[in-house]
PDB file of N, CA, C and O in Angstrom:
ATOM      1  N   MET A   1      21.841  14.586 -15.493  1.00  0.00           N
ATOM      2  CA  MET A   1      21.068  15.561 -14.775  1.00  0.00           C
ATOM      3  C   MET A   1      21.153  15.261 -13.282  1.00  0.00           C
ATOM      4  O   MET A   1      20.966  14.114 -12.875  1.00  0.00           O
ATOM      5  N   SER A   2      21.423  16.243 -12.481  1.00  0.00           N
ATOM      6  CA  SER A   2      21.603  16.069 -11.053  1.00  0.00           C
ATOM      7  C   SER A   2      20.273  15.902 -10.333  1.00  0.00           C
ATOM      8  O   SER A   2      19.274  16.517 -10.705  1.00  0.00           O
ATOM      9  N   ASP A   3      20.267  15.051  -9.280  1.00  0.00           N
ATOM     10  CA  ASP A   3      19.082  14.883  -8.451  1.00  0.00           C
ATOM     11  C   ASP A   3      18.977  15.984  -7.408  1.00  0.00           C
ATOM     12  O   ASP A   3      17.974  16.080  -6.702  1.00  0.00           O
ATOM     13  N   GLU A   4      19.999  16.805  -7.309  1.00  0.00           N
ATOM     14  CA  GLU A   4      19.989  17.864  -6.318  1.00  0.00           C
ATOM     15  C   GLU A   4      19.314  19.101  -6.881  1.00  0.00           C
ATOM     16  O   GLU A   4      19.396  19.391  -8.075  1.00  0.00           O
ATOM     17  N   ILE A   5      18.652  19.818  -6.000  1.00  0.00           N
ATOM     18  CA  ILE A   5      17.961  21.046  -6.367  1.00  0.00           C
ATOM     19  C   ILE A   5      18.590  22.167  -5.563  1.00  0.00           C
ATOM     20  O   ILE A   5      18.885  21.995  -4.380  1.00  0.00           O
ATOM     21  N   LYS A   6      18.795  23.298  -6.185  1.00  0.00           N
ATOM     22  CA  LYS A   6      19.367  24.443  -5.483  1.00  0.00           C
ATOM     23  C   LYS A   6      18.265  25.188  -4.748  1.00  0.00           C
ATOM     24  O   LYS A   6      17.222  25.493  -5.326  1.00  0.00           O
ATOM     25  N   SER A   7      18.498  25.482  -3.474  1.00  0.00           N
ATOM     26  CA  SER A   7      17.541  26.262  -2.708  1.00  0.00           C
ATOM     27  C   SER A   7      17.798  27.740  -2.980  1.00  0.00           C
ATOM     28  O   SER A   7      18.735  28.094  -3.694  1.00  0.00           O
ATOM     29  N   GLU A   8      16.963  28.595  -2.409  1.00  0.00           N
ATOM     30  CA  GLU A   8      17.130  30.029  -2.611  1.00  0.00           C
ATOM     31  C   GLU A   8      18.482  30.504  -2.104  1.00  0.00           C
ATOM     32  O   GLU A   8      19.028  31.473  -2.632  1.00  0.00           O
ATOM     33  N   SER A   9      19.033  29.847  -1.099  1.00  0.00           N
ATOM     34  CA  SER A   9      20.331  30.237  -0.560  1.00  0.00           C
ATOM     35  C   SER A   9      21.481  29.746  -1.430  1.00  0.00           C
ATOM     36  O   SER A   9      22.639  30.081  -1.178  1.00  0.00           O
ATOM     37  N   GLY A  10      21.167  28.947  -2.460  1.00  0.00           N
ATOM     38  CA  GLY A  10      22.198  28.452  -3.355  1.00  0.00           C
ATOM     39  C   GLY A  10      22.769  27.107  -2.923  1.00  0.00           C
ATOM     40  O   GLY A  10      23.580  26.519  -3.638  1.00  0.00           O
ATOM     41  N   LYS A  11      22.352  26.616  -1.755  1.00  0.00           N
ATOM     42  CA  LYS A  11      22.838  25.318  -1.290  1.00  0.00           C
ATOM     43  C   LYS A  11      22.080  24.208  -2.004  1.00  0.00           C
ATOM     44  O   LYS A  11      20.897  24.343  -2.317  1.00  0.00           O
ATOM     45  N   ALA A  12      22.778  23.119  -2.252  1.00  0.00           N
ATOM     46  CA  ALA A  12      22.151  21.967  -2.907  1.00  0.00           C
ATOM     47  C   ALA A  12      21.298  21.211  -1.903  1.00  0.00           C
ATOM     48  O   ALA A  12      21.744  20.931  -0.790  1.00  0.00           O
ATOM     49  N   GLU A  13      20.071  20.879  -2.293  1.00  0.00           N
ATOM     50  CA  GLU A  13      19.178  20.080  -1.459  1.00  0.00           C
ATOM     51  C   GLU A  13      19.044  18.700  -2.095  1.00  0.00           C
ATOM     52  O   GLU A  13      18.919  18.570  -3.313  1.00  0.00           O
ATOM     53  N   ALA A  14      19.071  17.685  -1.256  1.00  0.00           N
ATOM     54  CA  ALA A  14      18.953  16.314  -1.754  1.00  0.00           C
ATOM     55  C   ALA A  14      17.531  16.058  -2.244  1.00  0.00           C
ATOM     56  O   ALA A  14      16.573  16.634  -1.728  1.00  0.00           O
ATOM     57  N   SER A  15      17.405  15.199  -3.234  1.00  0.00           N
ATOM     58  CA  SER A  15      16.096  14.821  -3.757  1.00  0.00           C
ATOM     59  C   SER A  15      15.340  14.012  -2.703  1.00  0.00           C
ATOM     60  O   SER A  15      15.927  13.529  -1.735  1.00  0.00           O
ATOM     61  N   VAL A  16      14.045  13.872  -2.905  1.00  0.00           N
ATOM     62  CA  VAL A  16      13.226  13.078  -1.994  1.00  0.00           C
ATOM     63  C   VAL A  16      13.769  11.650  -1.939  1.00  0.00           C
ATOM     64  O   VAL A  16      13.884  11.071  -0.859  1.00  0.00           O
ATOM     65  N   ARG A  17      14.102  11.084  -3.097  1.00  0.00           N
ATOM     66  CA  ARG A  17      14.638   9.717  -3.132  1.00  0.00           C
ATOM     67  C   ARG A  17      15.919   9.608  -2.305  1.00  0.00           C
ATOM     68  O   ARG A  17      16.096   8.642  -1.563  1.00  0.00           O
ATOM     69  N   ASP A  18      16.799  10.579  -2.426  1.00  0.00           N
ATOM     70  CA  ASP A  18      18.047  10.547  -1.664  1.00  0.00           C
ATOM     71  C   ASP A  18      17.781  10.606  -0.166  1.00  0.00           C
ATOM     72  O   ASP A  18      18.432   9.905   0.609  1.00  0.00           O
ATOM     73  N   ARG A  19      16.831  11.433   0.244  1.00  0.00           N
ATOM     74  CA  ARG A  19      16.515  11.549   1.668  1.00  0.00           C
ATOM     75  C   ARG A  19      15.840  10.285   2.188  1.00  0.00           C
ATOM     76  O   ARG A  19      16.095   9.870   3.318  1.00  0.00           O
ATOM     77  N   VAL A  20      14.980   9.668   1.375  1.00  0.00           N
ATOM     78  CA  VAL A  20      14.357   8.398   1.761  1.00  0.00           C
ATOM     79  C   VAL A  20      15.437   7.327   1.892  1.00  0.00           C
ATOM     80  O   VAL A  20      15.453   6.577   2.868  1.00  0.00           O
ATOM     81  N   ASP A  21      16.327   7.255   0.925  1.00  0.00           N
ATOM     82  CA  ASP A  21      17.398   6.260   0.944  1.00  0.00           C
ATOM     83  C   ASP A  21      18.296   6.450   2.171  1.00  0.00           C
ATOM     84  O   ASP A  21      18.711   5.477   2.801  1.00  0.00           O
ATOM     85  N   GLU A  22      18.585   7.684   2.497  1.00  0.00           N
ATOM     86  CA  GLU A  22      19.415   7.984   3.667  1.00  0.00           C
ATOM     87  C   GLU A  22      18.712   7.527   4.951  1.00  0.00           C
ATOM     88  O   GLU A  22      19.341   6.936   5.828  1.00  0.00           O
ATOM     89  N   GLU A  23      17.427   7.798   5.055  1.00  0.00           N
ATOM     90  CA  GLU A  23      16.676   7.398   6.244  1.00  0.00           C
ATOM     91  C   GLU A  23      16.563   5.882   6.329  1.00  0.00           C
ATOM     92  O   GLU A  23      16.645   5.323   7.422  1.00  0.00           O
ATOM     93  N   LEU A  24      16.375   5.204   5.195  1.00  0.00           N
ATOM     94  CA  LEU A  24      16.350   3.731   5.205  1.00  0.00           C
ATOM     95  C   LEU A  24      17.685   3.184   5.689  1.00  0.00           C
ATOM     96  O   LEU A  24      17.740   2.133   6.328  1.00  0.00           O
ATOM     97  N   GLY A  25      18.753   3.897   5.384  1.00  0.00           N
ATOM     98  CA  GLY A  25      20.075   3.498   5.875  1.00  0.00           C
ATOM     99  C   GLY A  25      20.155   3.514   7.393  1.00  0.00           C
ATOM    100  O   GLY A  25      20.901   2.737   7.989  1.00  0.00           O
ATOM    101  N   ARG A  26      19.388   4.400   8.019  1.00  0.00           N
ATOM    102  CA  ARG A  26      19.343   4.459   9.479  1.00  0.00           C
ATOM    103  C   ARG A  26      18.469   3.344  10.055  1.00  0.00           C
ATOM    104  O   ARG A  26      18.725   2.853  11.154  1.00  0.00           O
ATOM    105  N   ILE A  27      17.442   2.949   9.307  1.00  0.00           N
ATOM    106  CA  ILE A  27      16.502   1.915   9.757  1.00  0.00           C
ATOM    107  C   ILE A  27      17.062   0.516   9.516  1.00  0.00           C
ATOM    108  O   ILE A  27      16.824  -0.400  10.303  1.00  0.00           O
ATOM    109  N   ARG A  28      17.807   0.360   8.425  1.00  0.00           N
ATOM    110  CA  ARG A  28      18.295  -0.942   7.960  1.00  0.00           C
ATOM    111  C   ARG A  28      18.984  -1.787   9.039  1.00  0.00           C
ATOM    112  O   ARG A  28      18.705  -2.983   9.116  1.00  0.00           O
ATOM    113  N   PRO A  29      19.869  -1.230   9.875  1.00  0.00           N
ATOM    114  CA  PRO A  29      20.544  -2.072  10.879  1.00  0.00           C
ATOM    115  C   PRO A  29      19.583  -2.772  11.843  1.00  0.00           C
ATOM    116  O   PRO A  29      19.864  -3.881  12.297  1.00  0.00           O
ATOM    117  N   TYR A  30      18.464  -2.141  12.155  1.00  0.00           N
ATOM    118  CA  TYR A  30      17.481  -2.754  13.047  1.00  0.00           C
ATOM    119  C   TYR A  30      16.801  -3.940  12.369  1.00  0.00           C
ATOM    120  O   TYR A  30      16.522  -4.956  13.006  1.00  0.00           O
ATOM    121  N   ILE A  31      16.542  -3.803  11.094  1.00  0.00           N
ATOM    122  CA  ILE A  31      15.924  -4.893  10.340  1.00  0.00           C
ATOM    123  C   ILE A  31      16.930  -6.024  10.135  1.00  0.00           C
ATOM    124  O   ILE A  31      16.580  -7.201  10.222  1.00  0.00           O
ATOM    125  N   GLN A  32      18.173  -5.659   9.865  1.00  0.00           N
ATOM    126  CA  GLN A  32      19.218  -6.665   9.679  1.00  0.00           C
ATOM    127  C   GLN A  32      19.498  -7.429  10.966  1.00  0.00           C
ATOM    128  O   GLN A  32      19.886  -8.597  10.920  1.00  0.00           O
ATOM    129  N   ALA A  33      19.309  -6.792  12.101  1.00  0.00           N
ATOM    130  CA  ALA A  33      19.533  -7.456  13.388  1.00  0.00           C
ATOM    131  C   ALA A  33      18.571  -8.622  13.588  1.00  0.00           C
ATOM    132  O   ALA A  33      18.858  -9.547  14.349  1.00  0.00           O
ATOM    133  N   ASP A  34      17.425  -8.575  12.901  1.00  0.00           N
ATOM    134  CA  ASP A  34      16.461  -9.670  12.969  1.00  0.00           C
ATOM    135  C   ASP A  34      16.575 -10.619  11.781  1.00  0.00           C
ATOM    136  O   ASP A  34      15.690 -11.446  11.561  1.00  0.00           O
ATOM    137  N   GLY A  35      17.658 -10.506  11.014  1.00  0.00           N
ATOM    138  CA  GLY A  35      17.902 -11.428   9.907  1.00  0.00           C
ATOM    139  C   GLY A  35      17.262 -11.033   8.595  1.00  0.00           C
ATOM    140  O   GLY A  35      17.188 -11.844   7.672  1.00  0.00           O
ATOM    141  N   GLY A  36      16.798  -9.797   8.497  1.00  0.00           N
ATOM    142  CA  GLY A  36      16.163  -9.329   7.263  1.00  0.00           C
ATOM    143  C   GLY A  36      16.940  -8.203   6.622  1.00  0.00           C
ATOM    144  O   GLY A  36      18.061  -7.889   7.020  1.00  0.00           O
ATOM    145  N   ASP A  37      16.329  -7.608   5.634  1.00  0.00           N
ATOM    146  CA  ASP A  37      16.894  -6.428   4.984  1.00  0.00           C
ATOM    147  C   ASP A  37      15.763  -5.714   4.260  1.00  0.00           C
ATOM    148  O   ASP A  37      14.668  -6.255   4.107  1.00  0.00           O
ATOM    149  N   ILE A  38      16.037  -4.503   3.820  1.00  0.00           N
ATOM    150  CA  ILE A  38      15.039  -3.688   3.145  1.00  0.00           C
ATOM    151  C   ILE A  38      15.694  -3.038   1.931  1.00  0.00           C
ATOM    152  O   ILE A  38      16.821  -2.549   2.006  1.00  0.00           O
ATOM    153  N   GLU A  39      14.980  -3.040   0.823  1.00  0.00           N
ATOM    154  CA  GLU A  39      15.491  -2.490  -0.440  1.00  0.00           C
ATOM    155  C   GLU A  39      14.534  -1.401  -0.925  1.00  0.00           C
ATOM    156  O   GLU A  39      13.321  -1.607  -0.971  1.00  0.00           O
ATOM    157  N   LEU A  40      15.078  -0.265  -1.281  1.00  0.00           N
ATOM    158  CA  LEU A  40      14.281   0.812  -1.853  1.00  0.00           C
ATOM    159  C   LEU A  40      14.113   0.540  -3.339  1.00  0.00           C
ATOM    160  O   LEU A  40      15.095   0.423  -4.073  1.00  0.00           O
ATOM    161  N   LEU A  41      12.861   0.440  -3.779  1.00  0.00           N
ATOM    162  CA  LEU A  41      12.574   0.173  -5.183  1.00  0.00           C
ATOM    163  C   LEU A  41      12.227   1.438  -5.954  1.00  0.00           C
ATOM    164  O   LEU A  41      12.760   1.678  -7.038  1.00  0.00           O
ATOM    165  N   GLU A  42      11.328   2.251  -5.392  1.00  0.00           N
ATOM    166  CA  GLU A  42      10.850   3.409  -6.136  1.00  0.00           C
ATOM    167  C   GLU A  42      10.324   4.470  -5.187  1.00  0.00           C
ATOM    168  O   GLU A  42       9.778   4.166  -4.127  1.00  0.00           O
ATOM    169  N   VAL A  43      10.499   5.722  -5.588  1.00  0.00           N
ATOM    170  CA  VAL A  43       9.901   6.850  -4.891  1.00  0.00           C
ATOM    171  C   VAL A  43       9.164   7.673  -5.938  1.00  0.00           C
ATOM    172  O   VAL A  43       9.784   8.228  -6.846  1.00  0.00           O
ATOM    173  N   ASP A  44       7.861   7.753  -5.815  1.00  0.00           N
ATOM    174  CA  ASP A  44       7.054   8.572  -6.714  1.00  0.00           C
ATOM    175  C   ASP A  44       6.931   9.946  -6.074  1.00  0.00           C
ATOM    176  O   ASP A  44       6.149  10.137  -5.143  1.00  0.00           O
ATOM    177  N   GLU A  45       7.702  10.895  -6.573  1.00  0.00           N
ATOM    178  CA  GLU A  45       7.735  12.218  -5.961  1.00  0.00           C
ATOM    179  C   GLU A  45       6.441  12.987  -6.180  1.00  0.00           C
ATOM    180  O   GLU A  45       6.193  13.971  -5.483  1.00  0.00           O
ATOM    181  N   THR A  46       5.610  12.567  -7.127  1.00  0.00           N
ATOM    182  CA  THR A  46       4.327  13.231  -7.369  1.00  0.00           C
ATOM    183  C   THR A  46       3.316  12.858  -6.290  1.00  0.00           C
ATOM    184  O   THR A  46       2.615  13.722  -5.762  1.00  0.00           O
ATOM    185  N   THR A  47       3.242  11.565  -5.964  1.00  0.00           N
ATOM    186  CA  THR A  47       2.256  11.088  -4.986  1.00  0.00           C
ATOM    187  C   THR A  47       2.841  10.899  -3.589  1.00  0.00           C
ATOM    188  O   THR A  47       2.095  10.839  -2.612  1.00  0.00           O
ATOM    189  N   GLY A  48       4.155  10.806  -3.484  1.00  0.00           N
ATOM    190  CA  GLY A  48       4.797  10.554  -2.200  1.00  0.00           C
ATOM    191  C   GLY A  48       4.828   9.088  -1.812  1.00  0.00           C
ATOM    192  O   GLY A  48       5.179   8.747  -0.683  1.00  0.00           O
ATOM    193  N   LYS A  49       4.461   8.217  -2.747  1.00  0.00           N
ATOM    194  CA  LYS A  49       4.432   6.780  -2.486  1.00  0.00           C
ATOM    195  C   LYS A  49       5.834   6.182  -2.613  1.00  0.00           C
ATOM    196  O   LYS A  49       6.524   6.389  -3.612  1.00  0.00           O
ATOM    197  N   VAL A  50       6.239   5.442  -1.589  1.00  0.00           N
ATOM    198  CA  VAL A  50       7.546   4.783  -1.560  1.00  0.00           C
ATOM    199  C   VAL A  50       7.315   3.278  -1.629  1.00  0.00           C
ATOM    200  O   VAL A  50       6.526   2.734  -0.855  1.00  0.00           O
ATOM    201  N   SER A  51       7.994   2.608  -2.544  1.00  0.00           N
ATOM    202  CA  SER A  51       7.899   1.154  -2.678  1.00  0.00           C
ATOM    203  C   SER A  51       9.202   0.530  -2.205  1.00  0.00           C
ATOM    204  O   SER A  51      10.291   0.915  -2.630  1.00  0.00           O
ATOM    205  N   ILE A  52       9.059  -0.454  -1.306  1.00  0.00           N
ATOM    206  CA  ILE A  52      10.230  -1.160  -0.770  1.00  0.00           C
ATOM    207  C   ILE A  52      10.019  -2.656  -0.938  1.00  0.00           C
ATOM    208  O   ILE A  52       8.917  -3.111  -1.243  1.00  0.00           O
ATOM    209  N   ARG A  53      11.082  -3.410  -0.736  1.00  0.00           N
ATOM    210  CA  ARG A  53      10.988  -4.871  -0.737  1.00  0.00           C
ATOM    211  C   ARG A  53      11.757  -5.382   0.480  1.00  0.00           C
ATOM    212  O   ARG A  53      12.900  -4.992   0.718  1.00  0.00           O
ATOM    213  N   PHE A  54      11.115  -6.255   1.240  1.00  0.00           N
ATOM    214  CA  PHE A  54      11.790  -6.910   2.355  1.00  0.00           C
ATOM    215  C   PHE A  54      12.541  -8.128   1.836  1.00  0.00           C
ATOM    216  O   PHE A  54      12.112  -8.772   0.879  1.00  0.00           O
ATOM    217  N   HIS A  55      13.665  -8.438   2.474  1.00  0.00           N
ATOM    218  CA  HIS A  55      14.479  -9.605   2.138  1.00  0.00           C
ATOM    219  C   HIS A  55      14.756 -10.409   3.405  1.00  0.00           C
ATOM    220  O   HIS A  55      14.496  -9.953   4.519  1.00  0.00           O
ATOM    221  N   GLY A  56      15.279 -11.592   3.215  1.00  0.00           N
ATOM    222  CA  GLY A  56      15.680 -12.434   4.333  1.00  0.00           C
ATOM    223  C   GLY A  56      14.502 -12.886   5.162  1.00  0.00           C
ATOM    224  O   GLY A  56      13.445 -13.227   4.629  1.00  0.00           O
ATOM    225  N   SER A  57      14.688 -12.887   6.468  1.00  0.00           N
ATOM    226  CA  SER A  57      13.640 -13.391   7.356  1.00  0.00           C
ATOM    227  C   SER A  57      12.405 -12.499   7.376  1.00  0.00           C
ATOM    228  O   SER A  57      11.361 -12.915   7.880  1.00  0.00           O
ATOM    229  N   CYS A  58      12.495 -11.302   6.849  1.00  0.00           N
ATOM    230  CA  CYS A  58      11.333 -10.400   6.806  1.00  0.00           C
ATOM    231  C   CYS A  58      10.322 -10.817   5.735  1.00  0.00           C
ATOM    232  O   CYS A  58       9.134 -10.517   5.851  1.00  0.00           O
ATOM    233  N   ARG A  59      10.784 -11.496   4.713  1.00  0.00           N
ATOM    234  CA  ARG A  59       9.859 -11.966   3.660  1.00  0.00           C
ATOM    235  C   ARG A  59       8.946 -13.024   4.229  1.00  0.00           C
ATOM    236  O   ARG A  59       9.407 -14.050   4.730  1.00  0.00           O
ATOM    237  N   GLY A  60       7.666 -12.782   4.156  1.00  0.00           N
ATOM    238  CA  GLY A  60       6.691 -13.746   4.636  1.00  0.00           C
ATOM    239  C   GLY A  60       6.475 -13.734   6.135  1.00  0.00           C
ATOM    240  O   GLY A  60       5.635 -14.479   6.640  1.00  0.00           O
ATOM    241  N   CYS A  61       7.207 -12.913   6.853  1.00  0.00           N
ATOM    242  CA  CYS A  61       7.039 -12.840   8.302  1.00  0.00           C
ATOM    243  C   CYS A  61       5.719 -12.129   8.616  1.00  0.00           C
ATOM    244  O   CYS A  61       5.436 -11.074   8.048  1.00  0.00           O
ATOM    245  N   PRO A  62       4.916 -12.694   9.508  1.00  0.00           N
ATOM    246  CA  PRO A  62       3.641 -12.063   9.843  1.00  0.00           C
ATOM    247  C   PRO A  62       3.804 -10.670  10.463  1.00  0.00           C
ATOM    248  O   PRO A  62       2.884  -9.855  10.401  1.00  0.00           O
ATOM    249  N   MET A  63       4.939 -10.402  11.044  1.00  0.00           N
ATOM    250  CA  MET A  63       5.178  -9.096  11.669  1.00  0.00           C
ATOM    251  C   MET A  63       5.674  -8.048  10.671  1.00  0.00           C
ATOM    252  O   MET A  63       5.780  -6.874  11.024  1.00  0.00           O
ATOM    253  N   SER A  64       5.981  -8.446   9.437  1.00  0.00           N
ATOM    254  CA  SER A  64       6.528  -7.482   8.478  1.00  0.00           C
ATOM    255  C   SER A  64       5.538  -6.374   8.140  1.00  0.00           C
ATOM    256  O   SER A  64       5.954  -5.247   7.870  1.00  0.00           O
ATOM    257  N   ALA A  65       4.240  -6.663   8.149  1.00  0.00           N
ATOM    258  CA  ALA A  65       3.239  -5.624   7.889  1.00  0.00           C
ATOM    259  C   ALA A  65       3.265  -4.575   8.991  1.00  0.00           C
ATOM    260  O   ALA A  65       3.142  -3.379   8.725  1.00  0.00           O
ATOM    261  N   MET A  66       3.424  -5.027  10.218  1.00  0.00           N
ATOM    262  CA  MET A  66       3.512  -4.087  11.341  1.00  0.00           C
ATOM    263  C   MET A  66       4.817  -3.293  11.277  1.00  0.00           C
ATOM    264  O   MET A  66       4.830  -2.086  11.516  1.00  0.00           O
ATOM    265  N   THR A  67       5.902  -3.973  10.956  1.00  0.00           N
ATOM    266  CA  THR A  67       7.192  -3.294  10.795  1.00  0.00           C
ATOM    267  C   THR A  67       7.090  -2.229   9.717  1.00  0.00           C
ATOM    268  O   THR A  67       7.614  -1.125   9.869  1.00  0.00           O
ATOM    269  N   LEU A  68       6.414  -2.566   8.631  1.00  0.00           N
ATOM    270  CA  LEU A  68       6.266  -1.632   7.512  1.00  0.00           C
ATOM    271  C   LEU A  68       5.518  -0.381   7.939  1.00  0.00           C
ATOM    272  O   LEU A  68       6.014   0.729   7.743  1.00  0.00           O
ATOM    273  N   LYS A  69       4.343  -0.538   8.515  1.00  0.00           N
ATOM    274  CA  LYS A  69       3.489   0.605   8.832  1.00  0.00           C
ATOM    275  C   LYS A  69       3.905   1.342  10.101  1.00  0.00           C
ATOM    276  O   LYS A  69       3.986   2.571  10.108  1.00  0.00           O
ATOM    277  N   MET A  70       4.167   0.606  11.164  1.00  0.00           N
ATOM    278  CA  MET A  70       4.459   1.248  12.447  1.00  0.00           C
ATOM    279  C   MET A  70       5.933   1.635  12.602  1.00  0.00           C
ATOM    280  O   MET A  70       6.279   2.458  13.450  1.00  0.00           O
ATOM    281  N   GLY A  71       6.780   1.048  11.795  1.00  0.00           N
ATOM    282  CA  GLY A  71       8.197   1.368  11.881  1.00  0.00           C
ATOM    283  C   GLY A  71       8.677   2.179  10.703  1.00  0.00           C
ATOM    284  O   GLY A  71       8.952   3.372  10.828  1.00  0.00           O
ATOM    285  N   VAL A  72       8.779   1.532   9.561  1.00  0.00           N
ATOM    286  CA  VAL A  72       9.366   2.153   8.371  1.00  0.00           C
ATOM    287  C   VAL A  72       8.538   3.350   7.908  1.00  0.00           C
ATOM    288  O   VAL A  72       9.077   4.444   7.743  1.00  0.00           O
ATOM    289  N   GLU A  73       7.239   3.157   7.695  1.00  0.00           N
ATOM    290  CA  GLU A  73       6.411   4.252   7.183  1.00  0.00           C
ATOM    291  C   GLU A  73       6.364   5.426   8.164  1.00  0.00           C
ATOM    292  O   GLU A  73       6.500   6.580   7.758  1.00  0.00           O
ATOM    293  N   ARG A  74       6.176   5.139   9.432  1.00  0.00           N
ATOM    294  CA  ARG A  74       6.113   6.205  10.435  1.00  0.00           C
ATOM    295  C   ARG A  74       7.402   7.016  10.460  1.00  0.00           C
ATOM    296  O   ARG A  74       7.365   8.246  10.503  1.00  0.00           O
ATOM    297  N   GLN A  75       8.530   6.337  10.434  1.00  0.00           N
ATOM    298  CA  GLN A  75       9.830   7.014  10.475  1.00  0.00           C
ATOM    299  C   GLN A  75      10.057   7.851   9.216  1.00  0.00           C
ATOM    300  O   GLN A  75      10.513   8.991   9.292  1.00  0.00           O
ATOM    301  N   LEU A  76       9.734   7.273   8.062  1.00  0.00           N
ATOM    302  CA  LEU A  76       9.940   8.017   6.813  1.00  0.00           C
ATOM    303  C   LEU A  76       9.044   9.252   6.737  1.00  0.00           C
ATOM    304  O   LEU A  76       9.491  10.319   6.314  1.00  0.00           O
ATOM    305  N   LYS A  77       7.792   9.114   7.143  1.00  0.00           N
ATOM    306  CA  LYS A  77       6.875  10.258   7.117  1.00  0.00           C
ATOM    307  C   LYS A  77       7.361  11.371   8.046  1.00  0.00           C
ATOM    308  O   LYS A  77       7.217  12.556   7.745  1.00  0.00           O
ATOM    309  N   GLU A  78       7.932  10.972   9.170  1.00  0.00           N
ATOM    310  CA  GLU A  78       8.431  11.952  10.133  1.00  0.00           C
ATOM    311  C   GLU A  78       9.662  12.690   9.595  1.00  0.00           C
ATOM    312  O   GLU A  78       9.770  13.908   9.732  1.00  0.00           O
ATOM    313  N   LYS A  79      10.572  11.955   8.991  1.00  0.00           N
ATOM    314  CA  LYS A  79      11.842  12.531   8.547  1.00  0.00           C
ATOM    315  C   LYS A  79      11.795  13.115   7.136  1.00  0.00           C
ATOM    316  O   LYS A  79      12.564  14.021   6.813  1.00  0.00           O
ATOM    317  N   VAL A  80      10.894  12.600   6.295  1.00  0.00           N
ATOM    318  CA  VAL A  80      10.761  13.071   4.909  1.00  0.00           C
ATOM    319  C   VAL A  80       9.282  13.392   4.690  1.00  0.00           C
ATOM    320  O   VAL A  80       8.524  12.523   4.259  1.00  0.00           O
ATOM    321  N   PRO A  81       8.861  14.617   4.978  1.00  0.00           N
ATOM    322  CA  PRO A  81       7.445  14.971   4.955  1.00  0.00           C
ATOM    323  C   PRO A  81       6.736  14.736   3.605  1.00  0.00           C
ATOM    324  O   PRO A  81       5.509  14.642   3.565  1.00  0.00           O
ATOM    325  N   GLU A  82       7.477  14.643   2.533  1.00  0.00           N
ATOM    326  CA  GLU A  82       6.883  14.400   1.219  1.00  0.00           C
ATOM    327  C   GLU A  82       6.334  12.983   1.067  1.00  0.00           C
ATOM    328  O   GLU A  82       5.552  12.719   0.154  1.00  0.00           O
ATOM    329  N   VAL A  83       6.733  12.076   1.947  1.00  0.00           N
ATOM    330  CA  VAL A  83       6.289  10.680   1.881  1.00  0.00           C
ATOM    331  C   VAL A  83       4.848  10.600   2.386  1.00  0.00           C
ATOM    332  O   VAL A  83       4.536  11.047   3.490  1.00  0.00           O
ATOM    333  N   SER A  84       3.977  10.021   1.556  1.00  0.00           N
ATOM    334  CA  SER A  84       2.567   9.871   1.935  1.00  0.00           C
ATOM    335  C   SER A  84       2.251   8.450   2.378  1.00  0.00           C
ATOM    336  O   SER A  84       1.398   8.246   3.242  1.00  0.00           O
ATOM    337  N   GLU A  85       2.929   7.466   1.794  1.00  0.00           N
ATOM    338  CA  GLU A  85       2.730   6.065   2.185  1.00  0.00           C
ATOM    339  C   GLU A  85       3.922   5.244   1.749  1.00  0.00           C
ATOM    340  O   GLU A  85       4.670   5.613   0.844  1.00  0.00           O
ATOM    341  N   VAL A  86       4.076   4.102   2.432  1.00  0.00           N
ATOM    342  CA  VAL A  86       5.122   3.145   2.084  1.00  0.00           C
ATOM    343  C   VAL A  86       4.455   1.801   1.870  1.00  0.00           C
ATOM    344  O   VAL A  86       3.692   1.335   2.716  1.00  0.00           O
ATOM    345  N   VAL A  87       4.744   1.181   0.735  1.00  0.00           N
ATOM    346  CA  VAL A  87       4.167  -0.122   0.414  1.00  0.00           C
ATOM    347  C   VAL A  87       5.298  -1.121   0.179  1.00  0.00           C
ATOM    348  O   VAL A  87       6.380  -0.771  -0.293  1.00  0.00           O
ATOM    349  N   SER A  88       5.010  -2.373   0.523  1.00  0.00           N
ATOM    350  CA  SER A  88       5.953  -3.454   0.300  1.00  0.00           C
ATOM    351  C   SER A  88       5.557  -4.208  -0.960  1.00  0.00           C
ATOM    352  O   SER A  88       4.402  -4.600  -1.128  1.00  0.00           O
ATOM    353  N   VAL A  89       6.516  -4.402  -1.831  1.00  0.00           N
ATOM    354  CA  VAL A  89       6.303  -5.126  -3.091  1.00  0.00           C
ATOM    355  C   VAL A  89       6.976  -6.492  -2.937  1.00  0.00           C
ATOM    356  O   VAL A  89       8.138  -6.572  -2.539  1.00  0.00           O
ATOM    357  N   PRO A  90       6.240  -7.571  -3.254  1.00  0.00           N
ATOM    358  CA  PRO A  90       6.837  -8.912  -3.102  1.00  0.00           C
ATOM    359  C   PRO A  90       7.985  -9.161  -4.059  1.00  0.00           C
ATOM    360  O   PRO A  90       8.578 -10.239  -4.045  1.00  0.00           O
TER     361      PRO A  90
END
């Protein structure tokens, strides 16, 4: 079953998960520049909750909570309006 949905114009639209994953791809280089990484675990399309996991130097970093809320969550909410919150899973 395809994750794409056809719009009224007949064009395929990417799923919420695909759009979140694409946006994380844009954010990832900034996180990697600081020795970390970010992994998409789950997107609940009903609630808009996105679960991610930090890797590398981001794990346990006191600034990771700020990166999560002020960086990752803000960017995802702006680019993918269906996203309601982003949480980090250990």
